C-alpha positions in Angstrom: 0.0 0.2 0.1 3.0 2.4 0.9 4.4 1.9 -2.6 1.0 2.9 -4.3 1.0 6.0 -2.2 4.5 7.0 -3.0 3.7 6.4 -6.7 0.7 8.7 -6.5 2.7 11.5 -4.7 5.4 11.5 -7.3 3.0 11.4 -10.2 1.2 14.3 -8.9 4.5 16.5 -8.4 4.2 19.9 -9.4 6.9 22.1 -11.2 6.8 25.7 -10.8 9.4 26.4 -13.3 7.2 24.5 -15.9 4.3 26.6 -14.6 6.2 29.8 -15.2 6.7 28.7 -18.7 3.2 27.8 -19.1 1.9 31.0 -17.5 4.0 33.0 -20.0 2.7 31.1 -22.8 -1.1 30.7 -21.8 -1.9 33.3 -19.3 0.6 36.4 -19.5 -1.7 37.8 -22.8 -4.2 38.8 -20.3 -2.6 38.6 -16.7 0.8 39.9 -15.1 2.6 39.1 -12.0 4.6 42.1 -11.5 4.4 44.5 -8.6 2.6 47.6 -9.5 1.4 46.7 -13.0 -1.9 46.1 -14.6 -3.0 43.2 -16.6 -4.4 43.9 -20.1 -7.7 41.8 -19.7 -7.3 40.2 -16.4 -6.2 41.1 -13.1 -2.7 41.2 -11.5 -1.9 37.7 -10.2 0.8 38.4 -8.0 0.0 37.2 -4.4 -3.4 35.6 -5.7 -3.1 32.6 -3.3 -4.6 33.4 -0.1 -6.5 36.6 -1.8 -10.1 36.7 -1.8 -11.7 36.6 -5.4 -12.7 39.7 -6.9 -10.9 41.9 -4.2 -8.0 43.5 -6.1 -8.9 47.4 -5.9 -7.6 48.5 -9.2 -9.2 46.0 -11.5 -12.8 46.1 -12.7 -14.1 42.5 -12.1 -17.2 41.0 -13.3 -20.3 41.1 -10.6 -20.0 37.3 -10.5 -16.2 37.4 -9.4 -16.8 40.3 -7.1 -19.7 38.3 -5.2 -17.9 34.9 -5.3 -17.2 33.6 -1.9 -13.6 32.1 -2.8 -10.4 32.7 -1.1 -7.8 31.6 -3.7 -6.2 28.4 -2.6 -4.3 25.8 -4.5 -7.3 23.7 -4.8 -9.9 26.5 -5.7 -7.5 27.8 -8.4 -7.2 24.3 -10.0 -11.0 24.2 -10.0 -11.4 27.4 -11.6 -8.9 26.9 -14.2 -10.5 23.6 -14.9 -13.9 25.3 -16.0 -13.9 29.0 -14.8 -17.6 29.4 -15.4 -18.6 26.1 -13.5 -16.9 27.8 -10.3 -18.0 31.1 -10.9 -21.0 31.5 -13.2 -20.7 34.9 -14.9 -17.0 35.3 -14.8 -15.3 37.1 -17.7 -12.5 34.5 -17.8 -13.1 32.2 -20.7 -9.9 30.2 -21.0 -9.4 27.1 -19.4 -6.4 24.8 -18.7 -7.9 21.4 -19.2 -4.6 19.3 -18.9 -4.3 18.7 -15.1 -0.3 18.5 -14.9 -0.2 21.8 -16.7 -2.9 23.4 -14.3 -1.0 21.8 -11.2 2.2 23.4 -12.6 0.6 26.7 -13.1 -1.0 26.7 -9.5 2.5 25.9 -8.2 4.1 28.7 -10.0 1.2 31.1 -8.8 1.8 29.7 -5.2 5.6 31.2 -5.4 4.5 34.6 -6.0 4.1 36.7 -2.8 2.2 39.8 -3.2 4.3 41.3 -0.1 
């Protein structure tokens, strides 16, 4: 039983470096992760882990996102990136990351970015 648990853990390992590259490819068209900068279409994701959804003061979120009772965690980001409109119906984000290992890597990368 222990061997199975170790195999599952190893298979689900996340790679923040791969996530950074994926973020640049897939997310940076709309989002930034640099202090004091605004995204072109989406909010700045610097420090997103631990932040309440729709709470960045300088971004015009959809009413749905402003009302969403979510504090972004690795799990909630994974769920959101799987199907944004399922977690937050009415969100303006329409891009999903359907491949689980890619989502895990992107979330691992976002988790390394502190807004402080």
